[in-house]
Structures are given as structure tokens and as C-alpha cells.
N, C-alpha and C positions, 0 to 999 in steps of 0.2 A: 442400464443407463447408456444412452447413445452418445455419439461424439459431441453433438450440440449441447446436450445436458452436461457433459463433463466440462466442456469449454466454458459454459456460462454458469457453472456451479458457484453458488454464493455471490453472484453478481447482484448489485443493487439495481443496475440498469444496463441495458444493451442498446446501442444505437447504430444500426437498426437490427431488429430481429431477423429480417430477411437476409441482410448482409452477413450476419453471424452464421446463419445456417449455410450459406454458400461457402464460407470459410471452413466450417466443420466438414462439409462434404469433400473438400479437397485441401487439406491442411499442409501437405508436403510443399515445401518451398515458400510457404507463407511466413511472414515476419511480424512478430509482435514486440512492442517495446514499452518500457516505462522510463521516464526521466527522473533523476534524483539530483537535487543540489547536494554536492559534497558537504556534509555537515558534521562529520566526525564519527559518530557511533550509531549503528542501526538501532532503531526502536520499533515498537509494534506496528507503526504506520508503514515503515519500509517493509517489514516482514510480511504484512498482509498482501501487498501487491507482489512481493517475491513469491509467496505461495502460489499465486495465480500463474506467474511465469514458470514455476516448476511444473505445474499441471499442464501448461501449454507445451512445454518441452516433451512431456510424456505423450502428448497427442500429435507430435511431429512438427510443431512449429519451430522455426528459428527464432531465437530470443535475442533482443538487443537491449542492453542497459546503457542509457545515456547518463554519464557522469557529467552533469551540466556545470562545468567550471565557469563559463562565461555568464550563465544565468546567476550563479552564486556571486560572482563579482558585481553584477548589476544590482544584486540585492544586499550589497555591503557586507559580504561574509569574509572579507580579507583580501590579501594580495593574491595574484595568480599563483605564485610559488606556494603559498600556504594552502590555497584551495586544491592545487594539484596533488600536493602531498597527502591531504585528507582524502582525495579521490582514490589514491592508490590503496590506502588503508581500508576504505569502504569496499573496494573491489574484493579484497581478501576476505572481508567479513561476509559478503554475499556468497562467495564460494563456500566458506565454512558453514553458512546457514543451509546450503543445499543446492544452489544453482550449479549445474554441470559446467565446469570450466571449458570443456571441449565443445559444448553446444551453446555457449553464451558469448556474444560479441560485446565487449565493453568498449565504449567510445567516449572520448573526451569531446565536449562540445567545441573546444578551441581547435580541434583537428580540421574542422570545416567551416565553423561559424565566422571566421575572420577572413575567409576567401572572398575575392571580389564578386564572384557570381552569387554567393549567398547574400552578401551585403546588398547587392543590387536588387535581388528578389525581395529582400526584406523591405527595401524602400518602396518597391512596387506594392507590397501589402499595406504599407503605411499610407500610400496614396489612396488605397481603396477602402480604408477603415476610418470611420469617424472616431473622434476622441471619446464620445459617449459610449460607443460600442467597445472600445478598448478598455474603458473604465469599468464596465460591467464585468469583463473577464479578469481584470487585475485585482479585484477586491480581496481575494484570498491571499494574494502575493504581498500587497502593501500592508494588510492587517490593520493595526491601529496606528501605524506610522504615517507620517505625512507622505502623500503620494509624490513620486518624482517622475520625470520623463522616462527614466529607465524602467519604472514599473509599468508604464504604458507600452513600451517596446517589448517587454518580457513575454507577454502572452502571444504576440505576433511571432516571436522567435520560436516559441513552443509549437505553433502551428506549422511554421516552415521546417522545423526539425523533422516532422513526419514525412515531408517530401524528401529531404536530403538523406534520411536514414532508410528510405525506400521500404517503409513498413506498411502493412495492411491493417493492423489492429493496434490502436492506441489504448493503453491501460492506465488507469489512475483511480485515486479515491474520488468520492463524490464531490470533493472540493475542486476537482479538476474539470468538472462538467462544463462550466462556462467557457473555459479555455478550449475544450474540444469542440464545443458548438461554434465558437469563433473560427476554429480551423475548418469546420464543415461549411461555414458560410463564406469564408474568404479565399480558400485555396483554389476553388474553380476560377477565380478572377485572374490567376496566373497560369491557367490551364493545367492545374494539378488536381488529382482525384481527392475527394473528401474521404477521410478515414472512417472505418468502422471503429466504434468506441465501446469499451467495456469499463464500467465504473464499479469499484468495490465499495462496500459499506464503510461507514465511519464507526470506530469503536467509541462508545460513550465514556465520559469521564469516570474514572475507576471508582471514585469514592461517592459520587452522587448519582450517576446514571444519567446526568443531564448534559447536553452538549456533546463535545467530542474530547477524547483523551488527547492531551497536548504534552509534547516533550518540553515545552517552555514554561509550563506552569502545572501545578497539581502533581498527582502521581502518574508516572509513565514507566513502562517497562522497557529496558534497553539491554543491549549486549554487554554493557559494563556491569550489570547487576549480578551479584553473587546469588547462589542458591538461597541463602538466608535472606538477602534483600528481596528476592522475588516472593518468597514465602510471606514476609512481613507485608509487602504491598498487597498481595492477593488477600491476605487475612483481613485487611482494612477495606476491601472492596465491597461495594453495594451489591447485595445478592438476595433479594426477596425470593420466596419460593414460587416464582412465576416468570415466564418470558415476556409478560405484558404488564409491567408495574403500573400502578395508578400514577397520574400526574402529580406534580408537586402542588403545594397549597397555592402557589402562584400560577398554576395552570401550565407549567412547563412539562413537555413530554419527557418521559423517562424510558431508559432501556435497562436491561440487566447485563452489565458489562462482563460478568463472569460467564454467562451463557454465550455472549457474543464471542468471547475469546475461545471457548470450546468450539463453537460452530465454525469460526473463520480462521482460527490458527491451529487448533489441536487436531480436529478430525480430518482436515485436508492432508495432514502429515502422518497420522497414526491410524492404523487399521483397527486398533483395539485400545480402549482406555480402561484401566483397572482402578477402582476406588477402593482403597484399603480401609477396612473397618475391623475393629475387634469382634471376636465371635459373639460376645455378649450383646453387640448391637446389630447382629445379623450377618456378620462376616463380609468378605469382599463382594463388591459388585463389579461386573464386567459389561462394558458397552461396546458394541460394534458400530454404533451410529449415534449421531448427535440427537436425532429425534427420540431415541430411547432414553437417553440421559435427561433430556428436557421433560419427558413424560414422567419420569420418576421423581424429578424435583417438584413438579406440579402436584403430584399425588402425595408427597410426603415420604415416599420410600427412600429418597435421597435427601439427606439433610444438607443445607447450604454450606455448613462448615466442612463436611466431608467432600463436597464438590470442590470447594476452594483448595483443600489439601491435594486432591488429584490434579487440579489445574496447575498449581505451583510446581508439582513434580514434572508434568508434561512440558510446561514452558521452560523449565530449567534444562530439560533434556534437549530441547530445540536450540536454546541459546548457548549451551556449554561450549560447543566447538568454536563459535565466534568469540566467546569470552576468552578462550585459551589463545586464539589468534591475536586478540588485543594485548593480552599479557605478554606474549612473545615479542610483540612490537616494542613493548616498553622495556624489555630486559636488555 
């Protein structure tokens, strides 16, 4: 696997392929970033993009984590004091999860987003952006809530952050695609370079395989979960013996979230996965790659229940250091 393949591993989309190859050819000194609203406790969505940051650190990239306190304030997540306290705790959790603290630059948005130069550049982007264009980018931010002016400004700030953080590669889940395309469209209007963008897949709803897993509804896995909690949630997960499940009766597309978690969370962090089974059922199975595990699930060699047990063990191993960090904060 060459540098480009490692950098783009498990990416749902790269914009553009040519730009990504240029970064792979000369990664030293290149900067990649993800922005996160400080929201308390890391969940699988945070962890998926963090996995990509860890891989990029291994490839020589400088990594920036934006703890977006101003964005969180605009999104009604509390006072600045509350949000900044949450940001401090999240930073500790990211380090516990595996980001190298010596090679990760953690930045609060308020360190530069309130400066006059930034505000004036933001106004310049506002002048260049139609309301309808901003609305397309803000759909994931506003959700089902009534959209506010703050929601329209939010994606323009995300675009401008790329400039002020001096990053070459912007990373986010597929829900960030519209924001990143807005950045590529609008930043040249203020004589700034358009960023290369890498988008990670979305994990499907754990119990149905439809839509995306959400920390605000349904089952989600977070750093607060105990080993027993993780095991119970994974046990309830939708896991047909295939990576390509049939659509629902209503025609909705489905994914296998158990396999997604193996592919995007487990195998990027583990060189080997052991599925423990009693001797009477064939004994343990050992996998050095995701493809081998998927093949055995498809063939029937690996039972979904055994796959779930191994997944719960691996996820608990990944989450345990962060869980201890959270507990020590509460002591």
C-alpha cells in the first residue's frame, strides 16, 4: 500500500484525487484538520475522523483539531464558559483515544475568530455568498430546528477556518461535504486557496442499518459507555450475514453497521482481530484484515453473534482509556 492509498484508506470521497496524490507525494509540513463542536463526550462519529487523523500523523502530516467554541455558541450549546470547559475535557479524551499530544495542535476557535481581521474576512465571504448557497451548506447544522442567521454564518466560518488554520487538507464526515464545497467555491473570492477535502463514511443506525447513527437518538456508542454497555448495544445491532443487505420494505437502503464498525473503527487501529469461539464451534478465528472477516461472514464461517462479541471487545479496548479519563474528571 503506497502513501496515497494509506492517506485515503476508508475515505468515502476525496476532492480532488489529483490534489490528494500531490499531498501524498510530499506530506512533510502539510497540515490536516478536523473541527469539532465541544459537545461533552466523544462518540463513534468523533472517533471515526480521529482514526483518520491518527493515520495522517503516521504519514507525516501535522494535525490540527479545532475545538469550535464559537461555532458551538452559535449553535446554542451553552455559554462560552461552559463550552470552553467542555472543550478542555474533549481534548483530554482525544489524547486518551490515541492522538499524539506532541504532534496535535488543539485550537479554540475563539483564539482567532473574534479578531478584527477574521471578522472582516468573514464579512467579505458573506458579500460573495447568496443566502440560498449558504442554506444548502447549513442543512446539516440546523437539522430539524428553525434556521437562524447564525446557522447561515456557521458554514462560512467553517470555510474561513481553513484559511486561518493554514491547513492543506480538510477532513470531515460526508455530512460536511456541502460545507467543504462551499469553501472550495468561495475562498478564491478572498484570494485564498481551495482546500483538498477528504470525507469519511457515515456509520448506519446501529439497530436498523438505515440512515446514520446519531448520538441524539437511537443507540450510539460513546466514551461514557462501560464494557457491559457496549456489549449490550452491539448485541442489539443489525447484522445480517452480508455486507450488502436488502433494502427495507419501504425501499430504504441499508448497511451492515457491525461490518462498518469493523472496517472503519477496528481494523484501522488493530493489526489483528481474534474472534473467540468454543472448540465445539470450531475454535477461535483470527483476522489480519477486514476483507477476510467480511468474506467469512458472507460464507457462514463467521456467525453474526460471534462477530458482535469480537466487535464489542475491540470497541471496549479502544474506548477504555478515554472512559478512565472521564471518570478521573468526575472524581
